[in-house]
N, C-alpha and C positions, 0 to 999 in steps of 0.2 A: 142798733136794733130798730129805731124809729125809721131810719133810711131804708132798711131792708123791708119793713112792713109797708112803707110807701111804695117801693118798687114791686112788692108782692101783689099789689092790687091787679096789675095786668095779668099775673099768673092765675089769680083766682077767677078773673073774668074768663080767661081761656078755659079753665077747668069746668066752669059752669056751662060754657058753650059746648064743650065736648060731651057733657052729661046730657044736655038737651038734644044734641045730634044723635046720641045713642038711642033715643026713643023714636027716631025717624025710621021709615022703611029703608033697607040697605041701599037701594039705588038712589033714593032722594038724599039720604045721609051723605053718601059719597060725593054726589054732585054739589051739595052745599059746601062740604069740606073743601072741594076743589076750588070753588069760587073764593074761599077764604085763604087757602094755603098754596094755590098754584104758583104764585109769583115766587114763593120761597122754594118750593119743590123743584122748580125749573133751574134753580141755582146749582143743583147737583148734576154734574156732568154725566153720571151714570144713567140718569133718567132723561133720555132725549126723544127725538121724533121717531126713533126706531122702536120704541116701546109702545105697546097697545094702550089705547085710552083707558081700558079697564084697570090695568095695573097702576096707572097714574092716579085714577080715582081712589083705589084702595090705599095707596101710599099717602095720598093727601089726607085721608081720615086718620092714618096712623101717626101723623106728625104730632109731636108733643112739645109744648113750650116749657123751657127751663129757665130759671134765674140763678146765676152764680155770682156771689159776692166777690169783690177783688181778692185775688190770691187763691180762690177756690179752684179745685181741680175738676175737670170734666171727665167722667169715667170713660175708659177705653171700650170699644166695641160698638160705637154709635157713629152715625153720620150726623154732623152738626151743621146748621146754617145760621149764621149770625143775623139777628134782627136789629139789635141795638147793642152798643158797647164794643168791646174789643177783647180778643183772646190771643195768646201766644202758643203756637204749636210747632214743634220741630224747627225752631229758629225763625219762624215766620209769623207776622202779625196778621190777624184776620179781623176785619171790621164788617159793617153792615153789608149783607149780600155774599160775604165770603163763606166758603164751605170746606170742611176737612173731615177726615175719618173714613173715607170710602174703603181704603184697604183694610182697616181694622174691622169694619162692619162685614166685609165680604169674606175675610179669611177666618176659618174656624180654628186653625191651629194657633195656639197661644204663642208658640215659638216664633211665628212669623209676624206677630202683632208688634207695633211700636210700644216699647215698655214704659215710656214717659207720657203721662196724660197732658192734655192742653191745660193752660192756666188762664183764668180770667184776669185781665189787666185792670178793668173797671167793672162796674156792674154789667154783667153780660146777660142779654136776653137771646137765647138761641133755641131754635127748633131742632128736634132730634128724631131719628128713626133708629131703633135698635137693630142690630145685625140679624137676629133670629127672625124678626118680622119681615125685614127686607128680603132675606134669602127665601123664606117660605112664600112670600107674596110673588116674587119674581120667578119662582120655580114651578108655579102651577102650570099644568098641561095646557090650559086655555090661553096661556101667554107665551107661545113659542119664541116670539121675537125678543121679548124681555128676558127670557131664560138664556137665549143665545148671547144676548148683550152681557148679561151677568157673568156667564161662564167665560167669555172672552176676557172680561176685566179681571176675573179671579185668576185665570192663567197668567195674565200679565203681572199681577201683583205677586203671585207665587214665585215666578221666575225672578222678578226684581228683588223681592225680600229674601228669597232663597240664596241668591248670589251674595248679597250683603252678609247674611248670617254665616255662610260658608267661609267668606273672607275673614270675618271676625273670629271664627273658631280657629282658622288656620293661623292667624296672627297670635292668638292666645297660646296655641300649641308651640309655635316657634319661640315665643317669648319664654315659655316655661322650659323648653329645651335649652335655650341659651343660658337661662339662670342656673340650670343644673350643671352645665358645662363650667360656668364660672365658679360655682361652689366646689366642684370636683377639682378644678385646677388649683384653687386656693388651699384645699386640703393637702395637695401634693407638694406645696411649697414649704421650705424650712421656716421655722418660727423666727421672725425678725428680732423678737425680744431676747431670744437665746443668744444671738450674735452680739447684741448690745451688752449682755451680761458678761460675755467673755472679754 
């Protein structure tokens, strides 16, 4: 508990800074947030030079700092950027500067989202953007380039995850069919115990 409270000081400072930024005029607020968070936001491959400056400013303000103790799970549906510590997701380790969760933040269909959340290996400090805020921000009519970028990435992930899900379902169906065949063939065989008794 003492260690968590110690690490929590950084989170409390970030929360205080966000509250103060909330009192600023929107334009000034976003510019200050960009100065603070741009280096983390640029770690997300979705947000590149093709996106308008305005959408980058809005997303910079939307970044939230999270702290996860070792072994804790990071909820699905967010993009995460590691500030300090390490996390394990889908068999890969992510350390400072690493980012994951783009697909799960962009995809609205639960069936296509990765079902297993990331896990903190050590005390994990990670910035995050929730999927709803990300999609709503990049879908605004005033950001056509960002919207086009988002839709292209969504289609890519829909195809990739869709193929995987279809393959998994086909394997499950074939496995079930094979199991039924085995049970049917066994029911049709004579009882070995009866021969032994004779």
